[in-house]
N, C-alpha and C positions, 0 to 999 in steps of 0.2 A: 927855397926854406919849406919846411914841413909843417903842415896844419894840424892845429890842437885837437887832439883826442875828442870827440862827443863824449860827455858824461850819460851814463844809461838814466831813463827816464825814473823819477821816483816814484814808487811804487806807494799807496796809502796805506798807513796801519794796518787798516783792518783787512787788506789783501796779502800780507807779509807772511802770515801763517797759519795755521787750525788750531783750535781749541776743542781737545776731545775731554769730555766728561765721561769716567768710570762707570760703569753700570751701577757697581756698588754704591756710590755719590748719588746716583737718581734713586735708589733704591732708598737710601736713608731720607733723601728729600720725602718720599712718598711715604713712608713709615711715618714719619714728622707730621705730615699733612693728615695721613687716617687717624693720628693721636689727637689733633687737632678738632677734625669734624664730630669725634666720638665722646669728648669731654674725658672725664677721668673715669677709668672703669679698673675696678680693682684686679690686679695681676693680670689684667689684658693687655700685654703688647702687641701689636701689628707685626705682621711678618711679612715682610715684601720680596719680591723677586721680580727684577726688571729685563728687559730684552733691549736694546738700543742700535738702531740701524740707521745711520747717519743721524738726523734730527729727529726721528720718531721712536718714540718708549712706548712698548708694549708693557704695560704692569699688572703683578698678581697679586692682590693684599688676601693674607689668611687672618681671619678676624674671630674674637670671643667678644661676643654679644650679651646683653643683658634680656632674659626671657621673663615673663612674657613683654614685649615692646612691638614695637614696630619696624621689624626686621627690615621690609622695604624700603622704609624710610630713611634709616640708618646706613643701609647700602649706599643711598643715592647721595646722602649728604658726605659719606667718604668718597665716592667716585669725582663729586666737582670737587671738592678741595684737593685731592691729588691731581687731579688736572688743573685747577689754577696754579698750584704751589709748583708743579715741575716745569708747567710753561713758563711763571715766573722765574723760577730761578734758575733753570738749567735751558732754557729758550727751545723747549722740543715740545713738541707737538707728542699730545698723548689721544689716541685714537680710539682706544679703548683700555678698559680699569676691570678685570675681572675679580670676583671677590669669591673667596671661599670663606662658609662660616664654618671655622673647625670645632667650635665648642660654644656652647649656650649656658649663660650662668643665670638660676633663678634664686630669687630671694630666698626661698624652702632650701635648696641645696648649700648655698653659702652658709644659712646658719645653721648647717648640720655640723655637730661635734666631731665628725672624722674628717671632714675637710674635704672629702672627695667629693667629686663633681660626675655628672653621668654625662659621658659623651653619646650627643644625638648627631647622627648622620643622616 
């Protein structure tokens, strides 16, 4: 008589496959986090680019900020919020968040009838 075949051991659900979150999804999470950190800024939509390697995300955020204001404080708030949200939502480590201030809005230039802002670099 033949011996019954042994069943392969059960693999726990967490070990059955991999989940990959696309860079563009992480970039959307980071952009939303930047908006949360800054509150409402007229016409200022943060743009993000992300590079993901395994579970590590490196983020670059381009911002338009109000001036005069605490630029360093606003950037620090964006960094904190981006790290928090990406870690919460995507379960990724964020060792760095680079910030580029692309445009400054001042009350004076915003009130100008031409609607043109001066770009500062």
